[in-house]
C-alpha positions, -999 to 999 in steps of 0.1 A, spaced: -469 603 360 -437 597 373 -414 578 354 -418 548 373 -453 548 370 -447 552 332 -425 523 328 -449 506 348 -478 512 323 -458 505 291 -446 470 310 -485 466 312 -492 472 272 -465 455 262 -475 423 279 -509 430 269 -498 429 232 -476 407 238 -503 377 252 -527 390 225 -499 381 198 -488 347 212 -528 343 216 -534 344 178 -535 313 158 -502 311 134 -511 320 99 -517 283 77 -494 280 52 -507 283 13 -509 248 -3 -496 244 -34 -490 212 -54 -451 218 -59 -427 236 -43 -401 242 -71 -362 258 -62 -345 268 -94 -307 272 -85 -289 286 -116 -254 283 -124 -235 317 -129 -200 307 -121 -170 315 -141 -172 293 -173 -204 309 -180 -198 341 -198 -216 375 -197 -236 369 -229 -245 332 -215 -255 341 -188 -283 363 -201 -291 336 -228 -295 313 -194 -314 340 -173 -339 346 -204 -342 310 -210 -361 312 -177 -378 343 -183 -391 325 -214 -402 294 -196 -428 308 -173 -441 335 -201 -449 299 -218 -482 293 -222 -477 255 -223 -458 257 -190 -482 283 -179 -511 255 -183 -493 227 -166 -488 248 -134 -528 257 -137 -537 225 -146 -565 212 -122 -572 174 -137 -567 148 -114 -571 168 -84 -544 188 -89 -547 224 -72 -537 240 -101 -507 262 -82 -471 260 -75 -443 280 -53 -412 291 -69 -379 304 -57 -350 314 -80 -311 313 -68 -282 321 -84 -247 300 -72 -212 295 -81 -183 287 -54 -187 269 -19 -198 304 -6 -214 319 -30 -251 315 -34 -276 345 -36 -317 341 -33 -325 359 -68 -364 361 -66 -379 348 -33 -407 320 -27 -435 333 -49 -468 320 -54 -478 311 -91 -516 305 -93 -522 324 -125 -508 334 -161 -508 367 -148 -484 354 -115 -461 334 -137 -454 364 -160 -450 382 -128 -426 357 -116 -410 357 -153 -407 400 -151 -391 400 -113 -363 374 -124 -355 396 -157 -350 425 -135 -323 407 -115 -282 410 -122 -254 389 -120 -241 389 -82 -206 373 -86 -190 346 -108 -161 321 -93 -159 281 -94 -185 256 -94 -201 244 -65 -233 227 -69 -231 207 -38 -228 240 -18 -259 253 -33 -279 223 -26 -267 227 10 -277 261 6 -312 256 -6 -329 229 14 -337 249 47 -352 274 28 -384 249 20 -390 249 60 -398 284 61 -412 295 34 -451 293 41 -461 270 18 -471 235 18 -473 206 -10 -470 172 -14 -437 174 -33 -404 196 -29 -385 200 -62 -349 214 -64 -337 220 -102 -301 224 -110 -289 241 -140 -248 243 -150 -222 238 -176 -200 222 -158 -189 196 -129 -176 204 -98 -146 219 -88 -149 236 -54 -170 230 -21 -190 200 -7 -195 167 -24 -221 170 -49 -233 134 -43 -233 139 -6 -252 169 -4 -280 151 -29 -284 123 -6 -285 146 25 -312 166 9 -332 138 1 -330 122 32 -340 156 46 -374 151 31 -365 168 -3 -385 145 -33 -365 146 -58 -333 168 -76 -333 173 -113 -307 184 -134 -306 209 -169 -271 209 -183 -251 228 -207 -233 205 -236 -198 210 -236 -179 195 -209 -170 161 -221 -189 131 -196 -209 162 -179 -241 145 -188 -227 116 -171 -218 134 -138 -255 151 -134 -266 112 -138 -244 101 -109 -243 132 -88 -270 154 -93 -301 137 -101 -318 122 -71 -354 109 -57 -378 84 -75 -388 94 -112 -355 120 -112 -343 129 -146 -313 150 -162 -322 168 -198 -294 184 -220 -293 218 -239 -271 215 -267 -260 250 -257 -269 285 -242 -291 296 -271 -312 264 -269 -313 264 -232 -347 282 -227 -365 252 -249 -350 226 -229 -360 245 -198 -397 248 -211 -399 206 -215 -384 201 -178 -407 222 -166 -434 208 -183 -424 174 -172 -417 178 -140 -449 201 -132 -470 172 -145 -453 144 -128 -441 128 -161 -401 132 -177 -391 148 -211 -389 118 -228 -425 109 -219 -435 139 -234 -416 128 -266 -402 162 -276 -367 159 -263 -342 128 -256 -328 122 -223 -290 113 -220 -289 73 -210 -300 62 -187 -333 80 -187 -342 83 -156 -334 63 -118 -351 55 -92 -333 60 -58 -347 37 -31 -350 44 2 -335 78 2 -366 97 -8 -383 76 22 -413 55 3 -433 60 35 -439 97 28 -453 94 -9 -485 110 -11 -482 128 21 -480 165 30 -441 169 41 -434 205 49 -422 192 84 -402 160 71 -374 190 59 -345 190 83 -312 208 77 -287 183 62 -258 199 77 
């Protein structure tokens, strides 16, 4: 076979393969009750021991029977499954996907996700840029192969912004792009941090902020927060831990009332 004939043969085969691939239907997204993105603060104010306690809090939460029961609950027409992504963040240019989007549709899947978190290590530390973390996270919803009626971002931290994009502007852009709500969990210590989270992190209908008294109690507060958001309520309504005042707020218009009750994968846009 001459070179020209061989090249022509390859071109014919590659063309046929490409045509066949184009003819294949796109893989359908997996439908879940919620797409949940967890943004964990690992800035310089978080010591090595505090990082370990905070990470262990996420591990314990996804191993918790009550959190697992909330995920798997099919009452009210729920599917009994969520998709979760776990991200580390610090300064303006410091974000890393630690555990990518994962389907949790069983207790075993939840425990496996917990094990994946436990297997991660701290990639960096530095300044505190929650707005930049939100900007990093929003586009990741659009390409995650899941479809849900709700897209939720969780931000954890122990300090207010000192670098990066404006947190409140990033929050508002995320909501305008199609994220349903952004909840916060903060570790007490910095004066006025609860009020700052209320004003800058929290956003969307029924969004809330919850406090942990320390890194040693972070896991318990996180369990309550996860149960609350997965069950579509607030921690105060569950009656376990009081919320910092105000308990929750509604941000009319930003979340887009016209989208309520609809699947909104295609509504997520890049806020940049």
